[in-house]
Legacy VTK file of the C-alpha trace (Angstrom):
# vtk DataFile Version 3.0
C-alpha trace
ASCII
DATASET POLYDATA
POINTS 183 float
74.377 -25.179 -54.949
74.655 -23.785 -58.477
75.942 -20.260 -59.065
72.564 -19.094 -60.366
70.870 -20.406 -57.243
73.505 -18.780 -55.039
73.028 -15.420 -56.749
69.250 -15.757 -56.357
69.724 -16.583 -52.671
71.756 -13.398 -52.213
68.917 -11.367 -53.753
66.170 -13.114 -51.760
63.926 -10.615 -50.093
65.025 -7.732 -52.263
62.378 -5.902 -54.270
64.156 -7.000 -57.440
63.803 -10.681 -56.454
60.268 -10.629 -55.057
58.732 -8.459 -57.748
56.990 -6.430 -55.053
57.242 -2.669 -54.877
59.921 -1.617 -52.403
57.351 -0.006 -50.109
55.344 -3.216 -49.533
58.085 -5.564 -48.294
57.278 -6.336 -44.681
59.549 -4.768 -42.106
61.561 -2.662 -44.513
61.678 0.962 -45.354
60.961 1.983 -48.936
64.204 2.108 -50.852
65.290 3.132 -54.268
66.025 0.466 -56.831
68.959 2.588 -57.988
72.398 1.979 -56.575
74.008 4.787 -54.611
76.876 6.689 -56.170
80.229 5.030 -55.554
82.325 6.365 -52.709
85.690 8.015 -53.242
87.370 4.887 -51.836
85.541 2.694 -54.352
86.513 4.985 -57.230
90.136 4.971 -56.071
90.081 1.156 -55.880
88.879 0.983 -59.498
91.476 3.572 -60.571
94.345 1.749 -58.832
93.290 -1.599 -60.290
92.819 0.009 -63.688
96.310 1.511 -63.641
97.856 -1.848 -62.747
95.790 -3.752 -65.319
96.716 -1.258 -68.035
100.415 -1.601 -67.228
100.138 -5.400 -67.336
98.314 -5.275 -70.662
100.814 -2.869 -72.218
103.682 -4.946 -70.836
102.218 -8.057 -72.444
101.880 -6.314 -75.791
105.433 -4.954 -75.632
106.934 -8.266 -74.532
104.935 -10.184 -77.123
105.948 -7.882 -79.944
109.609 -8.158 -78.932
109.435 -11.963 -78.759
107.260 -12.333 -81.826
109.535 -10.646 -84.359
109.742 -13.072 -87.268
113.243 -14.142 -88.253
114.784 -14.646 -91.697
112.816 -16.943 -93.954
109.505 -16.242 -92.160
106.541 -16.970 -94.413
103.357 -14.996 -93.594
100.044 -16.812 -93.325
99.091 -19.951 -91.476
98.285 -18.337 -88.123
101.099 -15.772 -88.330
98.716 -13.420 -86.471
99.455 -15.427 -83.316
102.847 -13.706 -83.229
101.360 -10.217 -83.253
98.835 -8.118 -81.408
95.847 -10.404 -82.129
97.561 -13.386 -80.522
98.580 -11.365 -77.480
95.088 -9.883 -77.164
93.662 -13.416 -77.360
95.927 -14.632 -74.535
95.297 -11.573 -72.369
91.540 -11.911 -72.795
91.704 -15.635 -72.001
93.743 -15.025 -68.833
91.373 -12.211 -67.899
88.281 -14.399 -68.409
89.778 -17.166 -66.261
90.818 -14.670 -63.574
87.503 -12.826 -63.543
85.646 -16.134 -63.320
87.786 -17.289 -60.398
87.482 -13.987 -58.532
83.728 -13.836 -59.177
83.425 -17.411 -57.895
85.244 -16.452 -54.714
82.911 -13.518 -54.139
79.766 -15.500 -54.964
80.833 -18.229 -52.550
81.469 -15.463 -49.995
85.139 -16.281 -49.557
86.044 -12.693 -50.400
83.790 -9.970 -49.168
85.371 -6.542 -49.419
83.514 -4.402 -51.972
86.633 -2.316 -52.575
88.753 -5.414 -53.191
86.092 -6.717 -55.600
86.089 -3.404 -57.492
89.905 -3.266 -57.528
90.227 -6.793 -58.926
87.217 -7.014 -61.271
86.316 -3.593 -62.658
89.787 -2.111 -62.221
92.514 -4.718 -62.755
90.806 -7.227 -65.034
88.535 -4.684 -66.704
91.570 -2.760 -67.942
93.695 -5.860 -68.621
91.135 -7.369 -70.987
89.761 -5.629 -74.039
86.815 -6.147 -76.328
87.650 -3.158 -78.499
91.090 -4.510 -79.471
89.502 -7.914 -80.134
87.022 -6.246 -82.494
89.659 -4.173 -84.315
92.017 -7.167 -84.609
89.145 -9.235 -86.016
88.266 -6.578 -88.593
91.912 -6.218 -89.611
92.272 -9.979 -89.988
89.150 -10.022 -92.183
90.865 -7.601 -94.529
94.083 -9.624 -94.633
95.113 -12.251 -97.138
93.662 -14.949 -94.837
90.140 -13.829 -93.798
89.494 -17.339 -92.420
91.982 -16.482 -89.688
89.561 -13.778 -88.523
86.838 -16.371 -88.004
89.224 -18.648 -86.096
90.424 -15.710 -83.984
86.920 -14.474 -83.151
85.544 -17.945 -82.382
88.612 -18.791 -80.276
88.248 -15.484 -78.425
84.558 -15.875 -77.627
84.267 -19.623 -77.089
87.608 -19.822 -75.304
86.738 -16.836 -73.124
83.366 -18.303 -72.148
84.904 -21.685 -71.380
87.697 -20.183 -69.305
85.262 -17.924 -67.427
83.165 -21.000 -66.557
86.297 -22.868 -65.457
87.336 -19.871 -63.366
83.915 -19.730 -61.699
84.165 -23.427 -60.873
87.682 -23.021 -59.481
86.915 -19.849 -57.526
83.684 -21.075 -56.019
85.220 -24.424 -55.113
88.208 -23.044 -53.191
87.831 -23.787 -49.539
85.499 -26.748 -50.003
82.506 -24.924 -51.428
79.679 -26.674 -53.252
78.948 -23.946 -55.806
79.112 -25.073 -59.451
78.339 -23.092 -62.605
LINES 1 184
183 0 1 2 3 4 5 6 7 8 9 10 11 12 13 14 15 16 17 18 19 20 21 22 23 24 25 26 27 28 29 30 31 32 33 34 35 36 37 38 39 40 41 42 43 44 45 46 47 48 49 50 51 52 53 54 55 56 57 58 59 60 61 62 63 64 65 66 67 68 69 70 71 72 73 74 75 76 77 78 79 80 81 82 83 84 85 86 87 88 89 90 91 92 93 94 95 96 97 98 99 100 101 102 103 104 105 106 107 108 109 110 111 112 113 114 115 116 117 118 119 120 121 122 123 124 125 126 127 128 129 130 131 132 133 134 135 136 137 138 139 140 141 142 143 144 145 146 147 148 149 150 151 152 153 154 155 156 157 158 159 160 161 162 163 164 165 166 167 168 169 170 171 172 173 174 175 176 177 178 179 180 181 182
């Protein structure tokens, strides 16, 4: 079963899926189409995951900047941005896209079911580990550099690579345990 079909199956019978007003679905009470406010436990799961993801992201930036210090004779240009923050942001976003895809695949295939665990891992951990805002700022700064073509390479690699890795992650996550789900 494809992921889209699996998601549709999970919504089957809901007012959102049937197009019927909530009050006319047979055997159900009228319900709001709005989600309830998150519980304190759910908020704490997001906060704990967010704290861990932020520490991992900052650790990656610090480690990358320490390892990426150019030595004597270093000539700027020619993808030198890979040694700095843009390269680290690219790698962190790629790992995050792969991880989020895999975790989402596990949840869609119903191999993980805890809402708090899902919030901890997806919204908290990976939401704070990855960053679109740094990607955007790095891209703008690269555009203003001596090699504006690097900005195009960086942005295309970020978006296309992220989409590809998210799809791979979904395939991996949904296939663990012998599942049939494919993106």
